[in-house]
Structure formats: C-alpha cells, structure tokens
C-alpha positions, 0 to 999 in steps of 0.5 A: 290543247294548252293546259292551265297550270297551278302556281307553285307558290299560291296555288292559283291558276296560271292560264296558258301564255301567262305567268312565269316558268322557272326551271331549276338546275335539278330539273324541277319546273316551277310555275308562277302566276305573278312576279309577286309569287316568284319573289315570295318563294325566292325570299324563302316564305312558306305559302301556308303562312302568307295570308293571301295564298290559296294554301293559307286559306285552305289551312285556315278553312276559309275556302 
C-alpha cells in the first residue's frame, strides 16, 4: 500500500503519485509537494522563516 509522505520544505502532505522526489549524492531523499518548495530549498531559504509553510505557522503558534 502506498504511503503519503511529508514535504521536506513546507511540511505539507505529498500524496502517492504526486510531488517530486530528489535523491542527493550522499543518499539523502527529499520529498517536495511542489516545484515551489523545491526552488525555495534550492535558494537556501529556511522553512521556519517562510510565512506560508506549516513549520513557520507552528513556530508562530498559528496552527
């Protein structure tokens, strides 16, 4: 049975068959719900500082 994953950047849900999976050279696997999340991580942004991410909302006690 396929398992839903968690986005490595925003913390959102990645349904089976959707999103992107990135495997780094060191063997680390990153899952992304959208190309928006992948680009933000590539730009070096911290998820806790980007307002729309689930991690930022949790850090500010909004959700």
